[in-house]
Every structure is written in structure tokens, then in C-alpha cells.
C-alpha positions as CSV (number, residue, x, y, z in Angstrom):
1,M,134.8,109.5,8.6
2,V,135.6,105.8,8.4
3,K,139.1,106.5,7.0
4,V,139.9,109.2,9.6
5,L,138.9,106.8,12.3
6,A,141.1,104.0,10.7
7,D,144.0,106.4,10.3
8,S,144.0,107.1,14.0
9,N,144.0,103.3,14.7
10,S,140.3,103.4,16.0
11,F,137.7,100.9,14.7
12,V,134.8,102.2,16.7
13,H,132.6,102.2,13.6
14,L,133.2,98.4,13.4
15,E,132.3,98.0,17.0
16,L,129.1,100.0,16.5
17,L,128.1,97.8,13.7
18,T,128.4,94.6,16.0
19,D,124.9,95.7,17.3
20,L,122.5,93.9,14.9
21,K,119.6,95.9,16.0
22,L,121.5,99.2,15.0
23,L,122.6,97.4,11.8
24,D,119.0,96.6,10.9
25,S,117.8,100.3,11.8
26,L,120.4,101.7,9.1
27,E,118.8,103.0,6.1
28,N,121.7,101.9,3.9
29,R,123.3,99.2,6.0
30,H,125.0,97.5,3.0
31,G,126.6,100.9,2.1
32,A,127.8,101.2,5.8
33,I,129.2,97.6,5.8
34,G,130.8,98.2,2.4
35,A,132.6,101.4,3.4
36,V,133.9,99.8,6.7
37,V,135.0,96.5,5.1
38,R,136.8,98.3,2.3
39,E,138.8,100.3,4.9
40,L,139.5,97.1,6.8
41,L,141.2,95.7,3.8
42,R,143.2,99.0,3.3
43,S,144.4,100.0,6.7
44,E,147.6,98.6,8.1
45,A,146.1,98.9,11.7
46,S,143.0,96.9,10.5
47,P,142.1,94.0,13.2
48,L,140.7,92.0,10.1
49,R,144.0,92.3,8.3
50,S,145.6,91.2,11.6
51,A,143.3,88.3,11.8
52,V,144.0,87.0,8.4
53,I,147.8,87.4,8.9
54,D,147.6,85.6,12.3
55,K,146.0,82.7,10.6
56,Y,147.7,82.6,7.2
57,G,150.9,84.6,7.5
58,G,152.4,87.5,5.6
59,L,153.9,89.6,8.5
60,E,156.5,88.1,10.5
61,H,156.0,90.2,13.7
62,N,152.2,90.6,13.5
63,I,150.3,92.2,16.3
64,Y,147.0,90.7,16.9
65,S,145.9,92.1,20.2
66,P,143.1,90.7,22.5
67,E,141.0,93.7,21.6
68,Q,141.2,93.1,18.0
69,R,140.7,89.3,18.4
70,A,137.5,90.0,20.4
71,L,136.2,92.5,17.7
72,I,136.8,89.9,15.0
73,E,135.2,87.1,16.9
74,K,132.1,89.5,17.2
75,T,131.9,90.1,13.5
76,F,133.6,88.1,10.8
77,Q,134.0,85.0,13.1
78,N,130.4,85.4,14.2
79,P,128.2,83.6,11.7
80,E,125.0,85.4,12.6
81,W,126.6,88.9,12.2
82,Y,128.4,87.8,9.0
83,F,125.2,86.6,7.5
84,Q,123.0,89.4,8.6
85,A,125.6,92.0,7.4
86,S,126.2,90.2,4.2
87,A,130.0,91.1,5.0
88,H,131.1,88.5,2.1
89,Y,129.9,90.9,-0.5
90,P,132.3,93.9,-0.2
91,L,135.0,91.2,0.4
92,V,134.6,89.6,-3.0
93,I,133.9,92.8,-4.8
94,S,137.1,94.5,-3.4
95,A,139.1,91.4,-4.6
96,M,137.3,91.5,-7.9
97,E,137.7,95.3,-8.5
98,A,141.6,94.9,-7.6
99,L,141.9,92.2,-10.1
100,R,139.8,93.9,-12.8
101,S,141.7,97.2,-12.5
102,G,144.8,95.5,-14.0
103,K,147.2,97.3,-11.7
104,F,148.6,94.0,-10.5
105,D,148.9,92.4,-14.0
106,V,152.6,92.9,-14.5
107,E,153.9,92.6,-10.9
108,Y,151.8,89.6,-10.1
109,N,153.0,87.8,-13.1
110,S,156.6,88.1,-12.2
111,S,158.7,86.8,-9.4
112,G,156.6,86.1,-6.4
113,R,159.5,85.8,-3.8
114,D,158.6,89.0,-2.1
115,Y,155.0,88.1,-2.2
116,E,155.3,84.6,-0.6
117,A,158.1,85.6,1.7
118,T,157.7,84.0,5.4
119,Q,160.2,86.5,7.0
120,G,159.7,90.3,7.4
121,T,156.8,91.8,5.6
122,S,155.6,90.1,2.5
123,R,153.8,91.9,-0.5
124,R,150.8,89.8,0.4
125,A,150.3,91.4,3.7
126,S,148.9,94.4,1.9
127,C,147.2,92.7,-0.9
128,P,143.5,93.3,-1.1
129,I,143.0,90.0,-3.0
130,Y,144.8,87.8,-0.4
131,L,143.3,89.6,2.5
132,A,139.7,89.2,1.2
133,A,140.0,85.6,0.3
134,G,141.5,84.9,3.7
135,A,138.7,86.9,5.6
136,E,136.1,84.6,3.6
137,A,138.0,81.5,4.6
138,L,138.0,82.6,8.4
139,A,134.2,83.3,8.2
140,I,133.4,80.1,6.7
141,E,135.8,78.1,9.1
142,A,133.9,79.8,12.1
143,A,130.5,78.7,10.6
144,L,131.7,75.2,10.2
145,E,133.1,74.9,13.8
146,Q,129.8,76.4,15.2
147,R,127.7,74.1,13.0
148,V,125.7,77.0,11.5
149,E,123.8,76.1,8.4
150,L,123.4,79.3,6.3
151,D,124.3,80.5,2.9
152,F,127.8,82.1,3.6
153,Y,128.6,82.2,-0.1
154,S,131.5,79.9,-0.1
155,T,131.3,80.3,-3.9
156,D,133.1,83.6,-3.6
157,L,136.3,81.6,-3.3
158,Y,136.1,80.0,-6.7
159,Q,135.0,83.4,-8.1
160,I,138.2,84.8,-6.9
161,F,140.1,81.8,-8.0
162,V,138.8,81.9,-11.6
163,A,139.4,85.7,-11.7
164,V,143.0,85.3,-10.6
165,Q,143.5,82.4,-13.1
166,E,142.2,84.7,-16.0
167,K,144.8,87.2,-15.1
168,S,147.5,84.9,-14.7
169,N,150.0,84.4,-17.8
170,F,152.3,81.5,-18.2
171,D,155.8,82.9,-19.1
172,E,158.3,80.1,-19.4
173,K,161.2,82.4,-18.2
174,V,159.5,83.2,-15.1
175,W,157.9,79.8,-14.3
176,S,161.2,77.8,-14.8
177,D,163.5,80.4,-13.2
178,P,165.3,78.3,-10.4
179,R,165.3,81.6,-8.1
180,N,161.5,81.5,-7.9
181,N,159.5,79.1,-5.8
182,S,158.8,76.1,-8.0
183,E,155.3,75.5,-6.3
184,F,154.1,78.9,-6.9
185,P,156.6,81.0,-9.1
186,T,154.3,84.2,-9.1
187,P,151.9,86.1,-6.8
188,F,149.0,84.9,-9.2
189,A,150.3,81.3,-8.7
190,Y,150.5,81.8,-5.0
191,L,146.9,83.1,-4.8
192,L,145.7,80.1,-6.9
193,Y,147.7,77.6,-4.8
194,T,146.3,79.4,-1.4
195,I,142.7,79.4,-2.4
196,A,142.8,75.7,-3.3
197,S,144.4,75.0,0.2
198,Y,141.6,77.0,1.8
199,L,139.1,74.8,0.0
200,E,140.8,71.7,1.2
201,D,141.2,72.8,4.7
202,L,137.5,73.7,4.8
203,S,136.6,70.4,3.3
204,R,138.4,68.7,5.9
205,L,136.9,70.7,8.7
206,A,133.4,70.2,7.1
207,I,133.9,66.4,7.2
208,Q,135.2,66.5,10.8
209,A,132.1,68.5,11.7
210,T,129.6,66.1,10.1
211,S,129.8,62.3,10.4
212,S,129.7,60.2,7.3
213,Q,126.6,58.7,8.7
214,S,124.7,61.9,8.7
215,L,125.7,62.3,5.2
216,V,124.2,59.0,4.2
217,E,121.0,59.7,6.2
218,N,120.2,63.0,5.1
219,G,121.4,62.6,1.3
220,A,123.3,65.8,1.6
221,P,126.4,67.3,3.5
222,G,124.6,70.6,4.6
223,E,124.5,73.9,2.6
224,V,128.1,75.1,3.8
225,A,129.8,72.0,3.1
226,E,128.0,71.5,-0.3
227,Q,129.2,74.9,-1.5
228,I,132.7,74.3,-0.3
229,V,133.0,71.0,-2.2
230,R,131.3,72.4,-5.3
231,S,133.7,75.5,-5.2
232,W,136.6,73.3,-5.0
233,S,135.6,71.2,-7.8
234,V,134.8,74.3,-10.1
235,C,138.5,75.3,-9.4
236,V,139.6,71.9,-10.7
237,W,137.4,72.2,-13.6
238,S,138.6,75.7,-14.3
239,I,142.5,75.1,-13.9
240,A,142.1,71.9,-16.2
241,D,141.8,74.3,-19.1
242,S,144.7,76.7,-18.4
243,A,147.5,76.1,-20.9
244,Q,148.2,79.8,-21.4
245,E,147.9,80.9,-17.8
246,V,149.8,78.4,-15.8
247,S,152.6,75.7,-16.1
248,S,151.5,72.1,-16.9
249,D,153.1,71.1,-13.6
250,F,151.1,73.6,-11.6
251,R,147.8,72.6,-13.3
252,L,148.5,69.0,-12.5
253,S,149.3,69.8,-8.9
254,I,146.0,71.6,-8.4
255,I,143.9,68.7,-9.9
256,R,146.1,66.1,-8.0
257,Q,145.2,67.8,-4.7
258,Y,141.4,67.2,-5.1
259,L,142.1,63.7,-6.3
260,V,144.4,62.8,-3.4
261,F,141.9,64.2,-0.9
262,M,139.2,62.0,-2.6
263,L,141.3,59.0,-2.3
264,Q,142.1,59.6,1.3
265,L,138.3,59.8,2.1
266,G,138.2,56.2,0.9
267,W,141.3,54.6,1.7
268,G,143.2,57.0,4.1
269,I,141.0,58.3,6.8
270,S,144.0,59.1,9.1
271,E,145.1,61.5,6.5
272,V,141.8,63.4,6.6
273,Y,141.6,63.8,10.3
274,L,145.4,64.4,11.2
275,G,144.7,63.2,14.7
276,P,142.5,60.9,16.6
277,I,139.6,59.6,14.6
278,P,136.2,59.8,16.3
279,S,134.9,56.3,17.4
280,N,131.7,56.8,15.4
281,V,133.5,57.3,12.2
282,V,134.6,54.2,10.5
283,D,133.9,55.0,6.8
284,L,134.0,58.2,4.7
285,S,133.0,56.6,1.5
286,A,129.9,58.4,1.2
287,W,131.9,61.7,1.1
288,R,134.3,60.2,-1.4
289,D,131.4,59.5,-3.6
290,F,130.0,62.9,-3.0
291,F,133.3,64.5,-3.9
292,L,133.4,62.3,-7.2
293,A,129.8,63.3,-8.2
294,K,130.6,67.0,-7.7
295,L,133.7,66.7,-9.8
296,K,131.9,64.9,-12.7
297,S,129.0,67.3,-12.6
298,M,131.3,70.2,-13.2
299,L,133.0,68.6,-16.2
300,H,131.0,68.3,-19.5
301,P,131.5,65.0,-21.1
302,S,132.2,66.7,-24.5
303,D,134.9,68.9,-22.9
304,H,137.9,66.6,-23.9
305,A,140.7,69.1,-23.2
306,R,139.6,69.2,-19.5
307,W,139.1,65.5,-19.3
308,Y,142.5,64.9,-20.8
309,A,144.1,67.1,-18.1
310,L,142.2,65.1,-15.5
311,Q,143.4,61.9,-16.7
312,E,146.9,63.1,-16.9
313,A,146.7,64.2,-13.3
314,V,145.4,60.6,-12.4
315,E,148.3,59.0,-14.1
316,S,150.7,61.1,-12.4
317,L,149.5,60.2,-8.8
318,D,152.0,58.7,-6.5
319,K,151.2,54.9,-6.2
320,G,153.7,54.6,-3.5
321,K,151.0,56.0,-1.2
322,G,148.8,53.2,0.1
323,Y,145.6,55.2,-0.4
324,V,146.5,55.8,-4.0
325,S,147.4,52.3,-4.9
326,D,144.3,50.9,-3.1
327,G,141.9,53.3,-4.7
328,Y,143.6,53.9,-8.0
329,E,141.5,51.3,-10.1
330,W,138.2,52.7,-8.5
331,L,139.1,56.3,-9.4
332,Q,140.1,55.3,-13.0
333,D,136.8,53.3,-13.4
334,S,134.7,56.0,-11.7
335,L,135.9,58.7,-14.0
336,A,135.5,56.7,-17.1
337,S,131.9,55.7,-16.3
């Protein structure tokens, strides 16, 4: 029934599920949500697909109608609905099933030009992994903007990241081919790059939504923000041991992204806010220390290979940046202690 409705460009089934009372009355609400979410990831007419593409790209002439937008705002961008429906679960399961099936192994380890294309229709516009991760990022972003503190399973993003990394295979010919994008030569590399970028953007939004003073007073950044930082640090921990899966340059770029953000929290606040800095925010060192603590907690002291990759990334930082040169000694000392 869900497929027939979707094929006719009707998403009345999702509209019905916006009613939380109806949702609670269903004998198997998780089954209903699962069936609908899976179809939303498959259908080219899906409002969820349109929402992800509208935000993150993949289809040059994407149509995201006001009706579609209103429906997504009542569901995936409505923290109460997203939490009550456990909508994150079919999203992450769909992504993991697609990865475990093996059907993308060859294609996603070859050239990523069609996948990361910005003109026309890119391959990622119909990729269940890309769409699922993007939908989760949209939902978490809405929760942060609305200051809702519930468990939105931000850790799903690192689970997808690690699963993608496990499927990635470093082939020197592909990764060094000048015809491929040097930042992310393959679709799997593009997915890793994208998820890391989601986590950086969500971290920035979490900090903007919560002043450093409240972090100091409460001793914690809030459940959603804590999961985001933990997820990002796990991605760094995972990519630091990826010699057979990605190039050394790509590995260092993912690690540097975290380190640079951490240094910006300490010595380059204007880089974090990308706009007017609120008058009540004068110091983000509490957040800087929180990011450091999370990173160190994810790296076991005896794991020398990962620590070596981390130190290599530190040494490759651009000291021409003021926040890097100002915080470089602190970073080295903090990681060594």
C-alpha cells in the first residue's frame, strides 16, 4: 500500500503518521514507521529525499514544494515526532543494510565524479546511505535549533561512518587519478567526508545554541551536543587506523578537521560563529577542553598506530593560521599529557 501511494506521488501515509495519538494507537507503530521511511528513501518523489537534496545537494533542479516542506517540518524536523516515532532507526538500518549487501562495493570504490557532481543529477541523489545520513543530520539540526534535549541517536552518524570506512578500499590508481576529485576520489570517500562535515556543522550549531558559560556551570553540554562531539571523536579515532581503506592524505584531512575546529574554539571564535558573536560569549575554552577530553577518551593510550596518525596530523597543521600558531603548543602538550 505504501509503495502504491508513493508511486502515485501521494504521501498521505506519512501525513497520517504525523498524528501522535494515531501513532501511539498502532499495534506495531515501529513497523509502520519502518515501512514508510524505507519507501521515502527509495521514491524519487519523496519529500524526505527532496528535503535532503535541498539542504545538501545532489539534484540541480530539485523541486521541494511548500507542501513537501510542511510535511517534513511536521515529521523529521519536528523533534517530538522524530523522537516518539523512533524514526532514526529505519534510517540507520536502511543505510547499514545497503552497505552490508555489498552491491555498492565495486562502484563506490571507483571514480566518484558522477556521485559528487553538482550539476545535473548525481548518483548520490538516489543513494540510500547519503539520503539516510542527510535525513538524520536534518533531524538533529532541528533539535538543536529548537533547544530540545532528548536522545536523537546522533551516534548513528558515526556508525554509518565506520561502516562506510570498512567498505572503502584504497586503490592507488583510483585515489591518485588526476581526473578524480582530490578531496574525495571515490563515493565512499565522499560519504566519509560528508558525514565528518555534518558533525562539524552540528557541533558549530550546538555551540551557538549553548553558551560556554552554561557548559561551565552545568559541567556538560547537553545530551544532543555530547553525542555529536562523541560521534565526531569516534570518527577521528576510526579513520586514524585506516591505512588499507583511504589514502594517508585523506586520513590526515579528516583528523585535521577536528583539530582545527578545536583550536578555533580556543583562539579563533570568529571562525566558529561565521557571523556576529553574541555579546555574552567571550570565551569558548570550556568547549575546547571538552572536545579535547572526548578525543583523548576515545583513543586508548596503548594504540600507538592511532596516536602516531594523530601526531602526524598535528604536525601537518597550517601554522600560518593565527589560531593554529597560537594554540599549537597547547595542543601538543595536551595530547602528550
